[in-house]
KEKE-3310 file (N, C-alpha, C; in steps of 0.2 Angstrom, whole numbers, plus 5000, padded with zeros to 4 digits):
npx = (5384:5398:5411:5424:5420:5427:5435:5437:5442:5440:5447:5455:5470:5472:5468:5460:5457:5443:5439:5448:5453:5460:5466:5455:5449:5436:5433:5426:5431:5429:5432:5423:5413:5407:5391:5378:5364:5348:5350:5343:5341:5352:5362:5360:5359:5355:5340:5340:5341:5337:5347:5359:5355:5349:5357:5368:5368:5369:5360:5363:5359:5359:5372:5377:5371:5378:5390:5388:5385:5397:5405:5398:5398:5411:5421:5417:5412:5405:5388:5384:5394:5391:5378:5381:5389:5379:5370:5378:5381:5368:5365:5374:5370:5357:5361:5368:5357:5349:5356:5354:5361:5362:5370:5386:5396:5393:5397:5408:5424:5422:5409:5410:5418:5410:5400:5407:5409:5396:5392:5400:5395:5383:5384:5389:5398:5416:5421:5411:5409:5421:5420:5409:5414:5425:5418:5412:5423:5428:5418:5419:5432:5429:5420:5428:5437:5427:5424:5414:5416:5427:5437:5443:5435:5435:5446:5455:5449:5451:5446:5444:5455:5449:5450:5460:5452:5454:5449:5436:5438:5430:5433:5441:5433:5421:5417:5415:5404:5395:5393:5388:5376:5366:5351:5352:5342:5332:5325:5328:5339:5349:5351:5356:5367:5375:5377:5384:5396:5401:5404:5414:5423:5428:5431:5423:5414:5398:5389:5396:5394:5380:5377:5381:5377:5370:5376:5389:5395:5398:5410:5419:5413:5414:5428:5436:5449:5449:5444:5434:5426:5424:5416:5421:5422:5421:5419:5429:5437:5441:5449:5446:5451:5440:5435:5433:5423:5414:5411:5404:5393:5387:5383:5374:5364:5360:5356:5347:5340:5338:5329:5316:5312:5314:5303:5294:5294:5297:5308:5325:5342:5349:5360:5358:5343:5328:5314:5304:5308:5316:5331:5343:5345:5357:5353:5345:5354:5363:5354:5353:5366:5366:5356:5361:5372:5366:5359:5370:5376:5386:5395:5404:5405:5395:5397:5393:5404:5411:5414:5422:5432:5437:5441:5452:5460:5462:5469:5481:5485:5488:5500:5500:5505:5505:5502:5497:5485:5480:5477:5467:5457:5454:5458:5464:5475:5489:5490:5478:5475:5485:5481:5475:5486:5490:5480:5483:5495:5492:5485:5495:5502:5493:5493:5506:5507:5498:5503:5517:5530:5538:5531:5522:5517:5531:5535:5533:5547:5556:5560)
npy = (5531:5532:5531:5531:5539:5555:5558:5570:5579:5590:5600:5597:5587:5576:5563:5546:5541:5538:5538:5539:5551:5566:5563:5565:5569:5571:5566:5562:5560:5547:5541:5539:5547:5564:5567:5569:5578:5574:5564:5560:5571:5573:5574:5559:5552:5538:5533:5533:5518:5517:5515:5507:5491:5483:5472:5475:5475:5482:5489:5487:5497:5508:5509:5512:5524:5532:5532:5539:5551:5555:5557:5568:5578:5578:5575:5583:5580:5581:5583:5575:5565:5559:5554:5544:5535:5532:5525:5514:5508:5504:5494:5484:5483:5477:5465:5458:5457:5448:5437:5435:5443:5457:5466:5473:5467:5454:5450:5442:5439:5431:5434:5448:5446:5438:5447:5456:5448:5445:5458:5459:5449:5454:5461:5474:5489:5488:5499:5503:5493:5493:5505:5503:5492:5498:5508:5499:5494:5505:5508:5497:5499:5511:5506:5497:5507:5513:5504:5495:5483:5469:5466:5470:5464:5466:5471:5462:5460:5465:5477:5474:5481:5493:5494:5507:5520:5531:5547:5554:5566:5580:5586:5602:5608:5601:5605:5619:5618:5612:5623:5633:5628:5632:5642:5658:5667:5665:5663:5651:5646:5656:5653:5640:5642:5650:5641:5630:5637:5641:5628:5623:5634:5635:5623:5617:5606:5600:5601:5611:5622:5623:5627:5640:5657:5672:5683:5678:5680:5693:5700:5695:5700:5714:5715:5706:5700:5695:5683:5668:5661:5645:5632:5617:5599:5593:5605:5613:5628:5636:5647:5652:5657:5667:5667:5678:5674:5665:5674:5684:5676:5674:5687:5690:5681:5685:5698:5698:5686:5679:5688:5685:5673:5673:5678:5668:5659:5656:5668:5667:5666:5660:5658:5651:5646:5636:5634:5636:5645:5641:5635:5628:5611:5597:5586:5591:5600:5590:5585:5595:5596:5584:5587:5597:5592:5582:5591:5598:5588:5581:5566:5560:5551:5557:5562:5567:5574:5578:5591:5596:5586:5590:5603:5601:5593:5601:5611:5605:5601:5613:5616:5619:5617:5602:5603:5616:5614:5604:5612:5621:5612:5607:5596:5585:5578:5577:5566:5562:5571:5568:5558:5564:5568:5556:5555:5566:5562:5550:5556:5563:5552:5547:5557:5557:5544:5545:5555:5556:5551:5540:5533:5524:5507:5496:5491:5474:5464:5458:5442)
npz = (5504:5493:5496:5508:5523:5529:5545:5552:5566:5580:5593:5610:5610:5619:5622:5619:5603:5593:5580:5570:5568:5574:5591:5606:5622:5634:5647:5663:5680:5682:5671:5661:5648:5650:5655:5643:5639:5630:5619:5608:5600:5594:5578:5569:5580:5591:5600:5617:5627:5640:5649:5661:5667:5682:5683:5677:5664:5648:5635:5618:5609:5617:5620:5607:5606:5616:5610:5598:5603:5609:5597:5591:5602:5608:5598:5588:5575:5558:5554:5543:5543:5556:5554:5544:5552:5561:5553:5548:5560:5565:5556:5561:5574:5571:5565:5576:5584:5577:5580:5593:5601:5612:5618:5618:5626:5625:5612:5600:5593:5581:5578:5574:5563:5555:5552:5544:5533:5529:5525:5513:5506:5502:5491:5492:5489:5489:5496:5504:5512:5519:5526:5535:5543:5549:5556:5566:5572:5578:5587:5596:5601:5608:5617:5625:5631:5639:5648:5646:5640:5642:5633:5617:5604:5591:5586:5578:5567:5551:5539:5522:5510:5499:5481:5475:5467:5453:5454:5443:5432:5423:5407:5402:5392:5393:5406:5403:5394:5402:5411:5402:5399:5407:5407:5408:5407:5415:5432:5438:5430:5433:5446:5445:5437:5446:5457:5450:5445:5458:5463:5454:5453:5466:5471:5481:5492:5489:5500:5507:5499:5499:5512:5513:5517:5512:5518:5520:5508:5508:5512:5501:5490:5492:5492:5481:5483:5495:5497:5499:5513:5519:5527:5532:5533:5550:5555:5551:5546:5530:5518:5502:5486:5476:5460:5445:5436:5444:5454:5447:5442:5454:5458:5448:5451:5464:5462:5451:5452:5465:5473:5467:5472:5485:5493:5493:5504:5521:5529:5525:5527:5518:5504:5491:5484:5483:5472:5481:5490:5500:5508:5497:5494:5497:5489:5479:5473:5468:5458:5450:5444:5437:5428:5421:5415:5406:5398:5392:5385:5391:5392:5401:5416:5429:5446:5462:5466:5455:5449:5459:5459:5446:5447:5456:5448:5436:5441:5445:5433:5428:5434:5448:5465:5474:5488:5490:5483:5492:5503:5497:5495:5507:5513:5526:5526:5515:5508:5504:5494:5484:5476:5465:5458:5452:5443:5434:5430:5423:5413:5406:5401:5392:5383:5378:5373:5362:5355:5353:5342:5345:5354:5349:5346:5343:5327:5320:5320:5305:5301)
capx = (5391:5402:5418:5424:5420:5432:5433:5441:5439:5443:5448:5462:5473:5475:5465:5460:5453:5439:5436:5454:5455:5465:5463:5452:5445:5433:5430:5426:5436:5428:5434:5417:5412:5403:5384:5375:5357:5345:5354:5339:5341:5358:5361:5362:5359:5350:5337:5343:5337:5336:5353:5361:5350:5351:5362:5374:5367:5368:5358:5368:5356:5361:5380:5378:5369:5383:5396:5387:5386:5405:5407:5396:5400:5418:5425:5415:5411:5400:5381:5384:5398:5388:5373:5384:5390:5372:5367:5382:5380:5362:5366:5378:5365:5352:5365:5369:5350:5347:5360:5352:5366:5360:5375:5393:5399:5391:5400:5414:5428:5419:5403:5412:5421:5404:5396:5410:5408:5389:5392:5403:5391:5377:5386:5390:5404:5421:5422:5405:5410:5427:5418:5405:5418:5429:5414:5411:5430:5429:5413:5422:5437:5426:5417:5433:5439:5422:5423:5408:5418:5434:5442:5441:5435:5435:5453:5458:5445:5453:5442:5448:5457:5446:5454:5460:5449:5455:5443:5435:5437:5428:5438:5439:5428:5415:5415:5412:5398:5390:5391:5385:5369:5361:5348:5352:5336:5327:5328:5331:5345:5353:5353:5360:5374:5379:5379:5390:5402:5404:5407:5420:5427:5431:5432:5420:5409:5391:5387:5399:5391:5373:5376:5383:5372:5371:5381:5396:5398:5398:5417:5422:5409:5417:5435:5437:5455:5449:5443:5427:5426:5420:5416:5421:5421:5423:5418:5436:5437:5447:5447:5448:5449:5433:5437:5429:5417:5410:5408:5399:5387:5384:5380:5368:5359:5358:5352:5341:5336:5336:5323:5310:5310:5315:5297:5290:5294:5300:5314:5330:5348:5353:5362:5355:5336:5324:5308:5299:5311:5319:5338:5344:5347:5362:5350:5343:5360:5365:5350:5354:5372:5364:5351:5365:5376:5362:5358:5376:5378:5392:5395:5408:5400:5395:5396:5392:5411:5414:5417:5427:5438:5439:5444:5459:5464:5464:5474:5487:5487:5491:5506:5499:5508:5500:5501:5492:5478:5477:5474:5461:5452:5452:5460:5468:5482:5491:5490:5471:5476:5490:5478:5474:5492:5489:5475:5486:5501:5489:5483:5501:5504:5489:5495:5512:5505:5494:5506:5524:5531:5541:5527:5518:5520:5536:5532:5536:5554:5556:5565)
capy = (5534:5527:5531:5531:5546:5557:5559:5576:5581:5596:5600:5595:5581:5572:5557:5541:5543:5532:5539:5539:5558:5568:5561:5570:5566:5575:5561:5564:5556:5540:5538:5539:5554:5568:5566:5574:5577:5575:5561:5559:5577:5574:5571:5552:5548:5532:5534:5529:5512:5517:5515:5500:5488:5481:5466:5478:5474:5489:5487:5490:5504:5513:5510:5516:5531:5536:5533:5544:5558:5556:5559:5575:5583:5578:5574:5588:5578:5584:5579:5570:5559:5555:5550:5538:5531:5529:5520:5508:5504:5501:5487:5480:5481:5472:5459:5455:5456:5442:5432:5435:5447:5464:5470:5473:5463:5447:5449:5438:5440:5428:5438:5454:5443:5436:5453:5459:5443:5446:5464:5458:5445:5457:5464:5481:5491:5487:5505:5504:5487:5495:5511:5500:5488:5503:5511:5494:5493:5511:5507:5492:5502:5515:5502:5495:5512:5515:5499:5491:5476:5467:5465:5473:5458:5468:5473:5458:5460:5470:5478:5473:5487:5494:5496:5514:5522:5537:5552:5555:5573:5582:5590:5609:5609:5598:5610:5625:5616:5612:5630:5636:5625:5636:5647:5663:5672:5662:5663:5644:5646:5660:5649:5634:5644:5652:5634:5627:5641:5641:5622:5623:5639:5635:5616:5616:5601:5602:5603:5617:5628:5624:5630:5647:5662:5678:5687:5675:5683:5701:5702:5694:5704:5720:5714:5700:5697:5693:5676:5665:5657:5639:5628:5610:5593:5594:5612:5617:5633:5638:5653:5650:5662:5666:5670:5683:5670:5663:5680:5687:5672:5675:5694:5690:5678:5690:5704:5696:5679:5677:5691:5683:5667:5674:5680:5662:5655:5659:5672:5663:5669:5655:5661:5647:5644:5632:5638:5637:5650:5638:5633:5623:5605:5594:5582:5596:5602:5585:5584:5601:5594:5579:5590:5602:5587:5580:5597:5600:5582:5578:5559:5557:5549:5562:5561:5573:5577:5579:5597:5596:5583:5593:5609:5599:5590:5606:5615:5602:5601:5619:5617:5620:5613:5598:5605:5621:5611:5601:5618:5623:5607:5606:5589:5585:5575:5578:5559:5562:5575:5565:5554:5568:5568:5550:5557:5570:5557:5546:5560:5564:5546:5546:5562:5554:5538:5547:5560:5555:5546:5535:5530:5519:5500:5494:5486:5467:5463:5453:5437)
capz = (5502:5489:5497:5515:5525:5533:5552:5555:5573:5583:5601:5612:5608:5624:5624:5614:5596:5591:5573:5565:5567:5580:5597:5610:5627:5639:5652:5670:5684:5682:5664:5657:5645:5654:5653:5638:5638:5624:5614:5602:5596:5590:5572:5568:5587:5592:5606:5623:5629:5647:5653:5663:5671:5689:5683:5674:5656:5644:5628:5612:5607:5622:5619:5601:5607:5619:5606:5593:5607:5609:5590:5590:5607:5610:5592:5584:5568:5554:5554:5538:5546:5561:5551:5541:5558:5564:5548:5548:5567:5565:5553:5565:5580:5569:5564:5582:5587:5574:5583:5600:5605:5613:5622:5616:5631:5623:5606:5600:5586:5575:5577:5570:5556:5551:5550:5538:5527:5527:5521:5507:5502:5500:5485:5493:5486:5494:5500:5509:5517:5523:5530:5540:5547:5553:5561:5571:5576:5582:5592:5601:5604:5613:5623:5629:5636:5643:5653:5645:5638:5645:5627:5610:5600:5584:5584:5574:5560:5547:5533:5516:5507:5493:5476:5474:5461:5452:5453:5436:5431:5417:5403:5402:5387:5396:5411:5400:5391:5408:5414:5397:5398:5411:5404:5413:5406:5420:5439:5439:5426:5436:5452:5443:5435:5452:5460:5446:5445:5464:5464:5450:5455:5473:5473:5487:5492:5488:5507:5509:5495:5501:5518:5512:5518:5508:5522:5519:5502:5509:5511:5495:5485:5493:5490:5479:5485:5502:5497:5502:5519:5519:5533:5529:5538:5557:5556:5550:5541:5525:5514:5495:5481:5472:5453:5442:5433:5450:5457:5442:5442:5461:5458:5444:5455:5470:5459:5446:5453:5472:5475:5464:5475:5492:5496:5493:5510:5527:5528:5526:5525:5513:5497:5486:5486:5479:5470:5486:5494:5505:5507:5492:5498:5493:5484:5474:5470:5464:5453:5445:5441:5432:5423:5417:5411:5401:5393:5389:5381:5394:5392:5406:5421:5434:5453:5466:5467:5448:5448:5464:5456:5440:5450:5458:5442:5432:5445:5445:5426:5426:5438:5455:5470:5477:5495:5489:5481:5498:5507:5494:5495:5514:5515:5532:5524:5508:5504:5500:5488:5480:5471:5459:5454:5448:5437:5429:5427:5418:5407:5402:5398:5386:5378:5376:5369:5356:5351:5352:5337:5347:5359:5346:5346:5338:5321:5321:5316:5300:5302)
cpx = (5395:5409:5418:5424:5426:5430:5437:5438:5442:5443:5454:5464:5476:5472:5464:5455:5449:5436:5442:5456:5460:5462:5460:5449:5442:5430:5430:5431:5435:5430:5429:5416:5407:5396:5382:5368:5354:5348:5349:5338:5347:5358:5364:5362:5354:5347:5340:5338:5336:5341:5355:5356:5353:5357:5368:5374:5366:5366:5362:5365:5359:5369:5381:5377:5374:5389:5395:5387:5393:5407:5404:5399:5408:5423:5423:5414:5405:5393:5381:5388:5395:5382:5375:5386:5384:5370:5371:5381:5373:5362:5369:5373:5360:5355:5366:5362:5348:5350:5359:5357:5363:5364:5382:5397:5398:5394:5406:5418:5424:5412:5405:5414:5415:5400:5400:5409:5401:5388:5394:5398:5384:5378:5387:5397:5410:5422:5417:5406:5416:5424:5414:5409:5423:5424:5413:5417:5430:5424:5416:5428:5435:5423:5422:5436:5434:5421:5417:5410:5425:5439:5439:5441:5435:5441:5456:5455:5447:5449:5447:5449:5454:5451:5454:5458:5451:5449:5442:5434:5434:5434:5436:5433:5421:5412:5412:5405:5393:5388:5387:5377:5364:5358:5347:5347:5331:5330:5331:5338:5351:5356:5357:5367:5378:5381:5385:5396:5405:5407:5414:5425:5431:5433:5429:5416:5402:5388:5389:5396:5383:5372:5378:5376:5374:5377:5388:5399:5400:5406:5420:5419:5412:5424:5436:5444:5455:5447:5436:5429:5422:5421:5416:5420:5424:5423:5425:5435:5443:5444:5450:5447:5443:5435:5431:5422:5412:5407:5403:5393:5383:5380:5374:5362:5356:5354:5346:5337:5334:5330:5317:5308:5310:5308:5292:5289:5296:5306:5320:5337:5352:5355:5358:5348:5333:5318:5303:5302:5314:5327:5338:5347:5353:5359:5348:5349:5363:5361:5351:5360:5370:5360:5356:5369:5372:5361:5364:5379:5385:5391:5399:5403:5401:5394:5395:5398:5414:5417:5422:5433:5441:5443:5451:5463:5467:5469:5481:5490:5491:5497:5506:5502:5503:5498:5496:5485:5475:5474:5467:5455:5450:5454:5465:5475:5483:5491:5483:5472:5480:5487:5476:5481:5493:5485:5479:5492:5498:5487:5489:5503:5500:5491:5501:5511:5502:5498:5513:5526:5534:5537:5523:5521:5525:5533:5536:5542:5553:5561:5569)
cpy = (5529:5527:5532:5538:5548:5559:5564:5577:5588:5596:5598:5588:5577:5566:5552:5544:5537:5533:5539:5546:5560:5566:5567:5566:5572:5571:5564:5560:5549:5537:5538:5546:5557:5567:5571:5573:5577:5571:5560:5565:5578:5571:5564:5549:5542:5533:5530:5524:5512:5515:5508:5497:5486:5476:5469:5477:5481:5487:5491:5496:5509:5514:5514:5523:5535:5537:5539:5551:5560:5559:5566:5580:5583:5578:5580:5586:5581:5580:5574:5564:5555:5551:5544:5533:5528:5524:5514:5504:5501:5494:5482:5478:5476:5465:5455:5453:5449:5436:5431:5438:5454:5468:5468:5468:5455:5446:5445:5441:5437:5431:5444:5451:5441:5442:5456:5454:5444:5453:5463:5454:5448:5461:5472:5483:5490:5493:5506:5498:5490:5500:5508:5496:5493:5506:5506:5494:5499:5511:5502:5495:5507:5512:5499:5501:5514:5510:5494:5484:5475:5466:5468:5467:5460:5470:5469:5457:5466:5471:5477:5480:5488:5496:5504:5516:5529:5542:5554:5563:5575:5586:5597:5611:5606:5603:5616:5624:5615:5619:5634:5634:5628:5642:5653:5669:5670:5663:5656:5644:5650:5657:5644:5636:5646:5646:5631:5630:5641:5634:5621:5628:5639:5628:5614:5609:5604:5605:5610:5623:5629:5627:5637:5651:5668:5682:5684:5677:5690:5703:5701:5698:5712:5720:5707:5696:5694:5685:5674:5661:5651:5635:5620:5605:5595:5601:5616:5622:5634:5643:5651:5656:5661:5670:5674:5679:5668:5669:5684:5683:5673:5682:5694:5686:5682:5696:5703:5690:5678:5681:5688:5677:5668:5675:5674:5658:5659:5663:5667:5667:5665:5659:5657:5645:5639:5636:5639:5643:5648:5637:5627:5617:5602:5589:5586:5598:5597:5584:5590:5599:5589:5582:5594:5597:5584:5585:5599:5594:5580:5570:5556:5556:5554:5559:5567:5577:5579:5585:5599:5592:5587:5599:5607:5597:5596:5611:5612:5601:5608:5621:5619:5615:5609:5600:5612:5619:5607:5606:5620:5618:5605:5599:5589:5582:5576:5571:5559:5566:5572:5561:5558:5569:5562:5551:5561:5566:5553:5550:5562:5558:5545:5551:5559:5548:5540:5552:5559:5550:5540:5531:5524:5512:5499:5489:5479:5467:5457:5448:5436)
cpz = (5498:5491:5505:5517:5529:5540:5555:5561:5575:5590:5603:5610:5613:5627:5618:5608:5594:5584:5568:5564:5573:5586:5602:5616:5632:5644:5659:5674:5684:5675:5659:5654:5650:5651:5648:5638:5631:5618:5607:5598:5592:5583:5572:5575:5587:5599:5611:5625:5636:5652:5655:5668:5678:5688:5679:5666:5653:5637:5623:5609:5611:5621:5613:5602:5610:5614:5601:5597:5608:5602:5589:5595:5608:5603:5587:5576:5565:5555:5549:5540:5551:5559:5548:5547:5560:5559:5548:5555:5568:5561:5557:5571:5578:5568:5570:5585:5584:5577:5590:5604:5606:5617:5619:5620:5628:5616:5606:5593:5580:5573:5572:5563:5552:5548:5544:5532:5525:5523:5514:5502:5499:5493:5486:5490:5491:5499:5506:5514:5522:5528:5536:5545:5552:5558:5567:5575:5580:5588:5598:5604:5610:5619:5627:5634:5641:5649:5652:5643:5641:5639:5621:5605:5593:5581:5579:5567:5556:5541:5527:5513:5500:5488:5475:5467:5459:5451:5446:5436:5424:5413:5404:5398:5390:5402:5408:5397:5397:5410:5409:5396:5402:5407:5409:5412:5411:5427:5440:5436:5430:5443:5450:5441:5441:5456:5457:5446:5452:5465:5460:5452:5461:5475:5479:5486:5491:5495:5509:5505:5498:5508:5518:5513:5514:5512:5521:5513:5503:5508:5504:5489:5486:5491:5488:5481:5492:5502:5500:5508:5518:5525:5531:5534:5545:5558:5555:5544:5536:5521:5507:5491:5477:5465:5450:5439:5439:5453:5453:5442:5449:5461:5454:5448:5461:5467:5455:5448:5460:5474:5473:5468:5483:5496:5496:5499:5516:5526:5529:5524:5520:5506:5492:5488:5481:5477:5475:5491:5500:5503:5502:5496:5494:5488:5478:5470:5465:5457:5448:5441:5435:5426:5418:5412:5405:5395:5389:5385:5384:5395:5398:5412:5427:5441:5456:5467:5460:5447:5453:5461:5450:5442:5452:5452:5438:5435:5444:5438:5424:5430:5445:5459:5473:5484:5495:5487:5488:5502:5504:5495:5502:5516:5521:5530:5516:5504:5501:5494:5482:5475:5465:5455:5450:5442:5432:5426:5422:5412:5403:5398:5392:5381:5374:5371:5362:5352:5349:5347:5339:5353:5356:5347:5341:5333:5322:5317:5312:5302:5296)
residu = (MET:GLY:HIS:THR:HIS:THR:THR:ASP:GLY:SER:GLY:PRO:THR:ASN:GLY:PRO:ASP:PHE:THR:GLY:GLY:ASP:PRO:THR:ASP:SER:SER:ASP:SER:THR:GLY:ARG:PRO:ALA:ALA:VAL:SER:GLY:PRO:SER:SER:LEU:PRO:GLY:SER:VAL:PRO:ALA:ALA:GLY:GLY:ARG:SER:ALA:ASP:GLY:HIS:ARG:PRO:ILE:ASP:ASP:GLN:VAL:SER:ASP:TYR:LEU:GLN:HIS:LEU:VAL:VAL:GLU:ARG:GLY:LEU:SER:ASP:ASN:THR:VAL:VAL:ALA:TYR:ARG:ARG:ASP:LEU:ALA:LYS:TYR:ALA:GLN:PHE:LEU:ALA:ASP:ARG:GLY:VAL:ASP:ASP:LEU:ALA:GLY:THR:THR:SER:PRO:ASP:VAL:ALA:GLU:PHE:ALA:ARG:ASP:LEU:ALA:GLU:ARG:GLY:LEU:ALA:PRO:SER:SER:VAL:THR:ARG:THR:VAL:VAL:ALA:VAL:ARG:ASN:LEU:HIS:LYS:PHE:ALA:LEU:VAL:GLN:GLY:TRP:VAL:SER:ASP:ASP:VAL:ALA:LYS:THR:VAL:ALA:PRO:ALA:SER:PRO:ALA:LYS:ARG:LEU:PRO:LYS:ALA:LEU:SER:ILE:ALA:GLU:VAL:GLU:ALA:LEU:LEU:ALA:SER:CYS:ASP:THR:SER:THR:VAL:GLU:GLY:LEU:ARG:ASP:ARG:ALA:LEU:LEU:GLU:LEU:LEU:TYR:GLY:THR:GLY:ALA:ARG:ILE:SER:GLU:VAL:CYS:GLN:LEU:ASP:VAL:ASP:ASP:LEU:ARG:GLY:VAL:ARG:ALA:ASP:PRO:SER:SER:GLY:LEU:ARG:LEU:ILE:GLY:LYS:GLY:ASN:LYS:GLU:ARG:VAL:VAL:PRO:LEU:GLY:HIS:TYR:ALA:LEU:GLU:ALA:VAL:GLU:ALA:TRP:LEU:VAL:ARG:GLY:ARG:PRO:ALA:TRP:ALA:ASP:ARG:GLY:ALA:ALA:THR:PRO:ALA:LEU:LEU:LEU:ASN:SER:ARG:GLY:SER:ARG:LEU:SER:ARG:GLN:SER:SER:TRP:ALA:ILE:MET:GLN:ARG:ALA:ALA:ARG:SER:ALA:GLY:VAL:THR:THR:HIS:MET:SER:ALA:HIS:SER:LEU:ARG:HIS:SER:TYR:ALA:THR:HIS:LEU:LEU:ASP:GLY:GLY:ALA:ASP:VAL:ARG:VAL:VAL:GLN:GLU:LEU:LEU:GLY:HIS:ALA:SER:VAL:THR:THR:THR:GLN:ILE:TYR:THR:MET:VAL:THR:ALA:GLU:HIS:LEU:ARG:GLU:VAL:TYR:ARG:SER:SER:HIS:PRO:ARG:ALA:VAL:SER:ARG:PRO:PRO:THR:GLU:ASN)
# end
């Protein structure tokens, strides 16, 4: 991931928070989390290493596994977020193993600081370094509360603040070219058009669109004013308007496209399918976006969130209130949404500099 992941949570807010989201706790009377069976089946989980030995030693893989269970069961984080934590903490566990440390109780502040420096020296993006260090800090915070360690050795290791990058939005003309590039005389083109219209028309994340089922559209197809229900990070629901163009593209796909592929695989309720009749994946959706951009001659750098960024930016350009955009995007904090106001402000400055007669550089004064 190129950016820090969000750690939205759900549940009661009466205990410690180990992810940066809303606090929650469901520990038993001993202060330890309630036992959860089957850690290896959890998304992003690490296989348990056999629990605590007779001498009280607890392998780090086991500690990480318990922490990931906490994120899934008690915090209710999304699969993608937990997988990111697993990947980041696997790097940390390997780093400690290379130094002969296999228990969090044996780590020191210099170990954590050296790990952070090692990440930076690998040439990773600052945002990736920050995300990984935050995951490590949260693991150590959890370990302290669980009684596995006597001190939080990671609390003094602060991740470097990554430079705030403005999200890159496509122009309205580029979005229109992107959408028009889909050949709707083909099944593939109908599917691609429905995908792109949904992404731009709702501001949804790719994962949110890919997990839609046909039945999720039943209400909005019958009554367009009812909106479309999306399930976002942390399983948080929101309802967003579905415009005429997006709804029309979805109808065309459902009537003329989806039936041709639905019989190619096992029956699935998924709205968007691949050519094998299975649910369309996030990776395939991203490839569709890239292919459409090439076909449309779009030169602006594309990311998986380009249409989401464009949705937000164009709403703000059109006068939408930032808090309304926050709700539409499903941001937990308006601070996250406010970065888009920086984009529109920069756009206004560019228009002013290029259009206003008093904005040009002052001619040199003759002596």
